[in-house]
N, C-alpha and C positions, 0 to 999 in steps of 0.2 A: 503493499501499499502506498500509495507515495504521501506524505510529508507534505503537510495545510501547504506551506511557505511555497514548497516544490507545486504543487496545485494552483494557487493563485500566480507563479508566475508561468506555465500554463497559459492559466483564461488572459490573461494580460497580453502578452505576444501573441495570440490569438486575434483581440479584439485589434492590437498596434496592426496586426496586418491586414485586419479588413479594414478601415481605417485606409490604408492604402492602396485598396484596390481601383483610387483613380487611375493612378501610376502604375496600373500593372502593366508586364511587358508584353508588344507586342511583336515582340522575337518568334521566328518557331518555333514549333514544340520539338523539331526536330535538333540536335547540334550536331548533327553532322550536314544541313543545311548552311550552318552558323560560318561568315567569314572566318577563317582561322588566323590568328592562334582564339580556338573557342571560349577556350578559361583561363582564369589566371589566379596562381596562391598568392596573394599578399598580406601573410600575415611579418610578427614582430619577429627578431632578428633570435636568436635561441628556443622556439617551439616547435625547431621540427623537420623544419621547411624542407633543410636537406634530405633524409627522410623519406621525406613524404614525395620528394619529385622522384629519386631513385625507384620505391612503389610504383608508380604511377610511372614512369617508363617501360618498364618490365610487362606494361597489359597489351593484350595486342590488339587494341583498338586503337591504342593512346603512339605517338611518332613523336619521342624529343627532337623536333627542328634547330628549335634555339641552341646561337652561338655556345652557351654556356647557361645552367641553373637562372642565373640575377643576369639580364637585359640591364634594366633600371633605362635604356631609350628613352619611354615615355613620363619619367621627368624634366625631357630637353622642355625648357621655356620658350625657345623658340618653335615651339608647333602650336605654331597660330591657325588655327581653322576656322573659316568662318564661311566659303566658299564651301561648295562643290568641286574646285578644281585644288580648290589649299586640301582638300579633306585628302582626293586623289592620289597628292603628290603628296602628301605626308605618311598615309598608309604604306605607300612602292618604296618611303624612304623606310620606313618602323621595318617591316619585310624583308629587303634585302638587308641593312646591317644587325637584323637580329635574326633570321631566319635563316638568309639566303634564299628568297624566296619571292615571282612578283606581283604584286597588287592582285591579279584576278585569283591569285591559287585558291582552290575550295576542293578541298581532295572530301572527294564523298566517303569514304572509307575510314579514314582516321579522321582524330584528336589529336589538337601539337594545346600546345603554352608555354606560358615560362610561370618563376618563381621567385617574383624581389621584392627583400623582405623591406624594403623603406618608402614603397608603394603604396602601402595604405593607411601611413602618415601625411600623403605629400599632395598636397591640394594641384600643382601642376601632372602629378601624374592621373589621379582620378579625372580630369582635363579633361586630356588627351586621349584616353582609354574612352571615355564614353561620346566622345567627341569623333573617336578609329572606329571602335569599337563596341558599340551602343549593346547590340547579344551578348554578348562576355559574358562566362555565370563565373562568378568570386567565392573560393573558397579562402577562409579564413582557419585560421590555429591557436589558438585562444590560449592561454598557456599565465595560471596563478601567479600574482605580481610577482610576489616576491623572491621567489624562485627563477623563476627567469630575470630577478635584480641576478639575480648571483651567477647563474649560468652564463649573464652579460660581463660581470665582475671577471669572474675567471680569465674566458676569454682572453680578455682585454690583458692582463697584469699576468695572466703565463708568458705572454712576449715582452715584454717592456723589463727593462735590468731594474730601474724604480717605482713603485706605483705606488702611491694613495693605499689607506686601509678602510676595508667593505662599508667598512666603521663609521668614517671621516666621511666617503661623498656618497652614504645615508644622510647621517645628520647634516648637509650640509644644503643637501635636499630638501627636507624636513624643514629646514629653517626657509628656507624657498616659497615654500607647500603652507609654508603659516601665515605669509603674506600676502601674497595672492589669490588664498583661498577664501580671501575674504569681497574678493570681488562678486562673489555670488553669481555666477557665469551659471548661464545652460548651458546644459550638454549640446540640444540642440543647435545651438550654438557653432558646432564642428571644429571646422580650419580659423574660425574667425573668433575663437574662443579667450578671451581676452586672459584668461589662467594664461596658458600656453607664450601669449604676450611678453607679457611679467615676467613667467617666467625663464624667458628667454635674455632679459636686461641683465641676469642675477650670471649670465655665464660661466654656468657650470662644465665641468668636466664631462660628466655624466650624469647625462638623463634616465636611472634606472631603473625610480620609477610610475613615474608618470608618461613614460612610455609605454608602460600597459593602462594607460588609459585610453583604451580601445572604445569605449561609449563614444566618443563623441568621436571618434574617425569615422564610426560608421553608425554615424545619424546624416555623415554628408555624405556615407556612398549610397546609402537607403534613398539620397535625394533625385543621384542621377538613374543606380541604378535598385529595379524593384524588389522586393527580400524574394520573391519567386527565384533572381537572377543568383541568390546567397547562401551559402554554404558555413556553417559551424560550427568545428570541431574540436575540441579537448582535447588538452596535452595528454593530461595526465590518459586520458581514455586513452587514443590515441597509442602512447605509448605501451598501453598493458596486453590490450589489444587492438597488432596495428593492422589486422586483418579485417575482423570487424568493422574496425574505421574506414576501411575502403573497401568491402560490399557496404558504406553506408555514400563513402563518395560515388562510387562507380554506381549507383541506383540513382541521386541525385546529376551524375553528368548520364546518364538513359542508358549506358553500356554493359555488358552481361558482369555479373564477378567474375575474378578468376582466381586461383589461390595463388602464397605468394610462394616463388618456389626456393624462392633465398627470408627469411625472417630475418637480416642482419640490421639494427641499429646503425644510422649511418653518418659519419661524426664528420664538420668542418673543418678545417686547415690545422685550428689553435687545437695544441695539444692541454687536454685539461683533465687528461689521465695519468699525466706522470709523474712526476714526483716533489717537481714543485707545485702545482698544484694540490695537490693533495698535499702539500705544507701551507698554504694559502686553503682552503680547503677549510683547515684546521680552525684555522685563529679565525673564521666566522662567527661569528655572532651576534645579536641585537640586543641589549639592556631590556627591563623591564619598558622601562620608560620611552625608548625608542619603540619598542612594540606597543604600547597605547599610541600615540603620536603617528606609526603607520595604519594604527586602525582605522585611526580619525582619518584618515586622508582618501584611503584606499578600500575605506567599507560602502561609501555611500557607489562612487562608482561603479564598485562591481553591482550591487543591487539593480542600479538601474541597466549596468549592460546585459542582465538575465534575463529583466522583466524585458528588456525592447525583445533580443533574440527569443523571446519565450523558453529560455534553460534555465536551469540550473545545474553549476558544473561539482557545485559543493565546495571548493574552494579552502581549507585552511588557512588564513588570511594570513595567519603570520610564522606558515610554519616557512623554514628555506629548504624546502629540499621536497 
């Protein structure tokens, strides 16, 4: 039996979806009739996108044509698309540079995609994707903010000779959040949120926590891409049950489910599993006061996130793992 809170989130999520029916997709129901690349993975860093990319590339209906996993081409602010001619030119450039294809490529038998971790929080990427590929389906991998922060910290720290402690970076961000959160900004402001412009003024070395304020960005993406074009995946569920997670994604993409031939979690180039990483990990901790402050700033965005997507991932918000 579902907990009451989970039931409430599901109901509210359905109401949110119904309210967006006016923006319902006018795209073909058959994803194979959509201009390729037919879908995008837009998750934040350290959410398992490397593994997902590898798993998806092994599917018989998916051909990984991208020159690399993270093209990041759609962040280009020079892609100013206002006319049909400009759209044609910009799409031709994107397909040629990123996939080695011409602008008329439409493979009826194969899907393709890219997985750029900086798209989700980048206004240019959203605007360009909406202009060039409005029928793209969007896959999000969402991870509990604090464990994600730990992973990103280790990713950077193992590559540096000297690096600030995890606690120092978190305290700096908490200080900035304390002053910026008083702006009482709405999540629905998305990229226009005063919170992010305020945080930027502090010029922090890392934005470990606010990077995972997914709800602001999802609101912005829902303004351009209807809810039915989005799929939201919990990182922990994906980590524990990659085959079941992929079955859900296959269903979202309307392709047949195929078993994973090799269930091996893929890591990126930064070695966060060597002795140096282990030593750094042992030093990571948060005080009771830090824990309370983190909850103050994380709880509400996470609650709104679950309400918006109609799912409750039951994240333990003060857990470091």
